[in-house]
N, C-alpha and C positions, 0 to 999 in steps of 0.2 A: 325737810330739814337736811342741811348738808351733813355728810358723814364726818365724824371726827377723824382727824389724821392720826395714824398710829404713832405711838411714841418711839423715837429712834434710840437705839443703843449708842453708847459712846463709840463703839467700834465702827458702827455704820456712819456716824457723824464724821469721824476721821476719814473714812473712805470717801464719803461724798465731798468733803472739803479738800481732798487731795493730800492730806497729811498722812505720813506714814506712821504706823503704830510704834511706840517707843520700844527700843530693844531692851531686853531684860539683862541685868547683870547676873553673873553666876552667884547663886545664893551662898552666903557665907563668906563672900569676898568683897573687897572694896574696889580694887582696880585690876583689870585684865590687860596684861602686856604680852603681845605675840612676838615670838622670835622666828623670823622667816628668812629664807635664803633664795627661794625660787630655783636654786641650783643645788643638787646634792653634792656631798663630799667637800664642803667648804668649812666645816666645823661648827655648824649651827647648833647641834645638840650639845657640844662641848661648851659653847657660849651660854646656852640656856641654863645648863646645870651649874656652871660657875657663877653666873649672874645671880641665880636664886640663892646660892650659898653666900655670896657677897652681901646681898640684901639682908639675909638672916644675920650675918655677922655685924651689921650696923644697927641691929635692933628691930628689924621688921619681921612680921609674921608672914611666912611665905608658903605658897603651894606651887607644885610643879606638875603640870599636866602634859603628858606625852601624847600629842595628837597625831603623831606619825604612825598610823595604823599598820601600814605595810612594812615599816622598818623601825620598830620601837627600839630606842637606845637607852632609855632611863634605867631599866632593870639592870643592865650591865654596868652602866656608869655609876650607879649608886649601890651596886652590889646587893640587889634585892632579889631573893628567890621565892619568897613566901606569897601566898594568895591573899587578896583582900577579904576581910570579913563582910558579911551581909546579913541584914535582918529580914531579907526577902523583898524589901522595897528599895533600900539604898545600900550602896557600897561604902565601906569605910576606907578612906585613904590610908596608905601605909606610910608611917612616919619614919624618916631616916635623916640623921643629922639635923633634927628639929625642922625638917621640911615635910609637908604633907604631899605625898606623891600618888599619882594614878597613871597607869599605862595599860594598853591592851596586852603588853608583854607580861603583866602580872596574872592574866587570866588564861594564857596559853603556854604550851611548852616552848622553850627557847628557839627550837629549830622548826617549829610549825609555821608553814607559809600561810599568810592571810589571803586566800584566793577569794576575794569578795568583790562584788560589783558596787557601784556608787551608792545605791540606797542603803546597803548594809554598813558602809563606812559612815554615812550620815547618821544612821541609827546609833552607832557606837559613840559618835561624837556627842549626840544628844544625851546618851546615858551618862557620859563623863561630865557634862555640864549641868544636868538636871537631876541626876540620881546618885550623886556622890556627896557624902556628908562633909563637905568642906566646912571648916570651922574657924570663924573669926580671923580671916586672913586680910592683911593689908594688900598684898599682891598675889596674884596667881600668874605664874610665868607659863606660857603655852609654847611648847616646842612644836612648831608647825611642820608639816611635811614639805618636801620640795614641790615646786610647781605652782599652778594657779587653778586648782581643781575643786572638787566637792567639799573638802574640809575647809578651805579658805572661804568658800561661798557660804557654807553653813554658819561659820563663826560670824562673818560680816553681816549676814542677813538677820540672824536670830540673837546674837550675843552683843552686849554693850562692850565693845573693845575700846579701851582707853588709849591704846597706842601700839605701834609695831616698830621693832628694830630689825633692820635688814642686814644680814651678815653675808660678806662675799670675800673671795680672794681677788687679787688685782687683775687676773688675766681676762682677756676680752670674752672668751667663751663663757665664763661665769657671769660677766657683766651684761651680756645679752639677755640672760634670764632675769637678772636683777632689774633691768629696765622694764621688763614685762611685769615683774612683781610690783614695782613702784606704780605703774599705770593701773594695775589691778586695785591696789589699796586706795589710790586716789579716786578711782571710779566708784568704789564701794563706800567711800566716805570715812575711811579709817586713817587716823592721824599717824604719819610716819615720824617717829621720834628722831631718827637718824640712821646713818649707815656706818657699819663697822668694817674696817679692812683687816681681815683675819689672815694669819700666816703671811704677814706682809714682808717679812725678811727673816734671815737666819744669821746670827752672829757667830762667825767661825772662831777657831782657837787663836787665829791671828788678830782678833779684835775687829775685823772688817765685817760690814753688813752685806749680805748677799741677797739680792732681790730675785729669789728663785722664780716667782710667778709674775714678774713684771713690777712696775712701779707707778703709783699715782692714779691707777684706773678708778678706784672706788671714790676717791675724793673728786676726781673729774666728773664722775657720774652724779655724785651728790650736788656739785655745783651746777651741772646741766639741768637737773630737775628742781633746783632751789630747795634742797633738803640739807639738813645739818650733817656734817661729817663728824662722827663721834671720836674717831681715832684709829690707831693701828694696834694690833696685837701680834707680836713676833712669834716665830716658831720656837718652841721650847720642847725638847724631847720628853721632859717630865710631864707635860700636859697630857700627852697620849698615854704615857705609862701609868700615871695616877688614875686616869679615866678607866683604863683597862682593868685596874686593880679594884675599882669600885669606890675609890675615895678621891674625887676630883681635886685639883691642885689648890683651889681656894680653901678647901677643908684640910688637906694634908700638909700644905706648906703656905699658910696665909701671909707670910712675910716675903715671899718670892716677888720678883719684879712683875711677873704676869698677874699674880694675885692682887698686887697693888693697883694694876690697871682696872681689874674687875671691881675693886672697891671704889675707885673713882667713878666708874659707870653707875654703880649702885647708889652712891651719894647724890649723883645728878638726878637719878630717877626719884629718889626719896624726896629731895628738895622740890622737885616739880609737882609731886602729888600729895605729899603729907605735910 
């Protein structure tokens, strides 16, 4: 008698059929939005924190995950110095301004360098996405590190990412990295929601706009890659000052012109997903 064929598991069937296993959403969240730049120093963390606050201000339940292991900014920008609580299995996010937050900076001293190889970074990211007790969130905003390395690959391969926003300044040296970032997300199948032109101009006391970092480069790049251009954010000294003080501008001055821009971005995201 012919031998019976062994029953195949669902995972084996998917593998044999060529289908990739479904990516898991972060438990306790509905939508994961990555904020990326590919280039450091363009205001990505400032954008991530203020967007999270803007989403909160229009009625969304929001989490903020600082995935920049080597250069965490959220503890400083949110004025958080406490350590997260743990039951031995899961970490509790720290709540500030009604935002659930997690960062490697909560677990280390402020000036301690993270001298870690790639596998350790990957392990930390998996802890933050699998072993943090995120609770009933509409959106989790992920402040990604610069570049196109281990963190981006871990998120794209393992996590259901619902979209990415790319932040850049207009000069060519930043846009070279942005183009690499666009190609990375496209290759990994992550939807790019659009590009932001940050620190696009400064308005002087004379009322004139000064294009310190050049003009039009981000929009040109968006058009080149057929991505949406989401708009410009001007330079405002209060943005840096309020971030350094631990109360970002959307929280400290919600009626400012810059805060209104963030509220527009937040409304667009909310209308897209909720």
